[in-house]
C-alpha positions in Angstrom: 164.8 155.9 126.4 168.4 156.2 126.5 170.0 158.3 123.3 173.5 158.7 121.4 173.6 160.6 118.3 174.7 158.1 115.7 173.9 155.2 117.5 170.7 153.9 116.6 168.9 153.5 120.1 167.5 150.2 119.1 171.4 149.3 119.6 171.4 150.9 123.2 172.1 148.1 126.4 169.1 149.9 128.4 166.5 150.4 125.6 166.1 146.5 125.0 163.0 144.5 126.3 163.1 140.7 125.9 161.9 138.9 123.5 159.2 137.2 126.0 159.2 139.0 129.4 158.9 137.2 133.1 157.3 136.3 134.7 157.4 136.1 139.0 156.4 132.6 138.8 158.9 131.6 136.8 161.2 133.2 139.7 160.1 131.6 142.2 159.1 127.9 140.8 163.1 128.3 140.5 163.6 129.0 143.8 161.4 126.9 145.3 163.1 123.9 143.4 166.2 125.3 144.6 165.2 124.9 148.3 163.6 122.1 148.1 160.2 123.0 149.4 157.3 121.1 147.6 154.4 123.7 146.5 151.8 122.2 148.3 154.1 122.6 151.1 154.2 127.2 150.6 150.6 127.2 149.2 149.6 126.0 153.2 152.8 127.5 154.8 151.4 130.9 152.9 147.6 130.5 153.6 146.3 130.1 149.3 145.4 127.3 147.5 147.9 124.8 145.8 145.2 125.8 142.8 146.8 129.4 143.1 150.3 129.2 143.8 150.6 126.3 141.3 148.5 128.9 139.0 151.0 131.9 139.3 154.1 128.7 139.3 152.9 127.9 135.4 151.9 131.6 134.5 148.3 131.7 134.1 148.0 134.1 137.9 149.8 137.2 138.3 151.4 137.8 141.0 149.4 140.3 143.9 150.0 142.0 146.3 149.5 140.1 149.0 150.6 137.2 147.3 154.4 138.5 147.0 154.0 140.0 150.6 153.3 136.5 151.8 156.1 135.1 149.5 158.6 137.8 151.6 157.2 136.7 154.9 158.3 132.5 154.2 160.7 133.1 151.9 162.4 136.3 151.9 162.4 137.0 149.0 161.5 141.4 148.7 157.9 141.7 148.0 158.7 144.6 145.1 160.7 142.2 143.3 157.6 139.9 143.5 155.4 142.7 141.9 158.2 145.1 139.7 158.5 141.7 138.0 154.3 141.6 137.1 154.2 145.2 136.3 157.3 144.5 133.7 155.2 141.4 132.6 151.8 143.1 132.5 153.3 145.8 130.5 155.2 143.9 128.3 151.9 141.7 127.3 150.6 145.0 126.5 152.9 146.3 124.6 152.5 143.8 122.2 148.3 143.4 121.7 148.6 145.2 118.4 145.0 146.2 118.9 145.6 147.8 122.0 148.7 149.5 121.0 146.4 150.4 117.9 143.8 152.4 120.2 147.4 154.0 122.4 148.8 155.2 118.6 145.2 156.9 118.0 144.3 158.7 121.7 148.1 159.5 121.0 146.7 161.3 118.2 142.9 162.8 119.3 145.8 164.1 122.4 148.2 166.1 120.2 145.3 168.0 118.4 144.4 169.2 121.8 
């Protein structure tokens, strides 16, 4: 977290988190639509089922490392961009889970006492 004396840390751009995390499927969906590639054709080209690809593009399934590498081979989108987006999505989603955040807070309290 970036801090500047006299400035609320929530007002510093580097500390902001989007209100909704971006799933890598959103980026992929826009990219294949822009290129005019059908989901069916891309799924066949990279060797995954249409349903799996459709679930990814509609943010119902995560982009795995293997899938990211397959997409990189087919479309030239670097796999690390897709896996990085997926990790950011996972982290932001976890941070919005109140019960999980309470669990983390409890663990941090215990750890501070050790």
